[in-house]
matplotlib code that plots the C-alpha trace (Angstrom):
import matplotlib.pyplot as plt

x = [106.7, 109.9, 113.1, 113.3, 109.9, 110.7, 113.9, 112.0, 109.3, 112.0, 113.7, 110.4, 109.9, 113.4, 113.0, 109.7, 111.1, 114.3, 112.2, 109.6, 112.0, 115.1, 117.5, 117.9, 118.0, 120.0, 121.3, 124.8, 125.9, 129.3, 130.9, 132.6, 134.9, 133.4, 135.6, 139.0, 140.3, 142.9, 141.1, 137.7, 136.3, 132.8, 131.6, 128.5, 126.8, 125.9, 123.4, 123.9, 121.3, 122.7, 121.2, 122.4, 120.9, 119.8, 120.2, 117.0, 118.9, 119.3, 115.6, 114.6, 117.2, 116.0, 112.3, 113.0, 115.1, 112.4, 109.7, 112.0, 112.7, 109.0, 108.1, 110.9, 109.9, 106.3, 107.3, 109.2]
y = [112.1, 113.7, 113.3, 117.0, 117.1, 114.1, 115.7, 118.9, 117.1, 115.4, 118.7, 120.3, 117.4, 117.7, 121.5, 121.2, 118.5, 120.6, 123.7, 121.8, 119.8, 122.0, 119.0, 115.4, 114.2, 111.0, 109.2, 107.8, 105.3, 105.5, 103.1, 105.1, 103.7, 105.1, 103.5, 101.8, 100.4, 97.8, 94.7, 96.3, 98.2, 99.8, 100.7, 102.7, 103.2, 106.8, 107.8, 111.3, 112.9, 115.0, 117.3, 117.8, 121.1, 122.0, 125.6, 127.3, 128.6, 124.9, 124.3, 127.4, 126.8, 123.2, 124.3, 127.1, 124.8, 122.2, 124.6, 125.9, 122.4, 121.5, 124.6, 124.0, 120.3, 121.3, 123.8, 121.3]
z = [-124.2, -125.3, -123.2, -122.7, -121.1, -118.9, -117.6, -117.0, -115.0, -112.9, -112.2, -111.2, -108.7, -107.3, -107.0, -105.1, -102.8, -102.1, -101.3, -99.2, -97.0, -96.9, -96.6, -95.5, -91.9, -91.1, -88.1, -87.5, -84.9, -83.2, -80.7, -78.0, -75.2, -72.0, -69.4, -69.8, -66.4, -67.3, -68.3, -67.7, -70.7, -71.1, -74.6, -75.5, -78.8, -79.4, -82.1, -83.6, -85.8, -88.6, -91.2, -94.8, -95.9, -99.4, -100.5, -101.5, -104.5, -105.6, -105.3, -107.2, -109.9, -110.4, -110.5, -113.0, -115.2, -115.1, -116.2, -119.0, -120.2, -120.2, -122.2, -124.7, -125.0, -125.8, -128.5, -130.7]

ax = plt.figure().add_subplot(projection="3d")
ax.plot(x, y, z, "-o")
ax.set_aspect("equal")
plt.show()
């Protein structure tokens, strides 16, 4: 398989995943001081869920570029 075709297939996979999931969800943990009364301190661990969105334009561009690279790789 030619390198152009392999890169094209990888771009197609990335484009489909970006369109299907729309982003990445992840969780962060933060230690927060809840109470501070002199020598008495109470800390709590807070988990926050965050979302890193992918633009649909990114997915469509990767998909189209991948298809183009596969077609060009097959012609040569």
